[in-house]
C-alpha positions as CSV (number, residue, x, y, z in Angstrom):
1,M,-6.5,20.2,-17.1
2,N,-5.0,16.8,-18.6
3,L,-1.9,17.1,-16.6
4,N,-3.8,17.6,-13.4
5,W,-5.7,14.6,-14.0
6,K,-2.6,12.6,-14.8
7,F,-0.8,13.7,-11.7
8,A,-3.9,12.9,-9.2
9,A,-3.9,9.6,-10.9
10,S,-0.4,9.0,-10.5
11,V,-0.6,10.3,-6.7
12,Q,-3.7,8.2,-6.3
13,K,-1.6,5.1,-7.7
14,N,1.5,5.6,-5.6
15,L,-0.9,5.8,-2.2
16,N,-2.6,2.6,-2.9
17,I,0.6,0.5,-3.7
18,K,1.8,2.3,0.0
19,K,-1.5,1.5,1.6
20,A,-1.2,-2.2,-0.1
21,R,2.5,-2.9,1.2
22,T,1.8,-1.5,4.6
23,I,-1.3,-4.1,4.7
24,V,0.8,-6.6,3.4
25,Q,3.7,-6.2,6.2
26,A,1.2,-6.3,8.8
27,F,-0.1,-9.4,7.6
28,L,3.5,-10.9,7.3
29,V,4.2,-9.7,10.9
30,T,0.9,-10.6,12.2
31,T,1.6,-14.6,10.8
32,V,5.4,-14.5,11.9
33,L,4.1,-13.9,15.7
34,L,1.2,-16.4,15.3
35,T,3.5,-19.1,14.0
36,T,6.1,-18.6,16.5
37,V,3.7,-18.4,19.4
């Protein structure tokens, strides 16, 4: 039970990191596009 919970927590953390990274990348791309145009 405890191991399961820890595993789920780490998976959730990884998903959040990936999501945050994608948002940051999208933000950077938009900024670059806006500044070049």
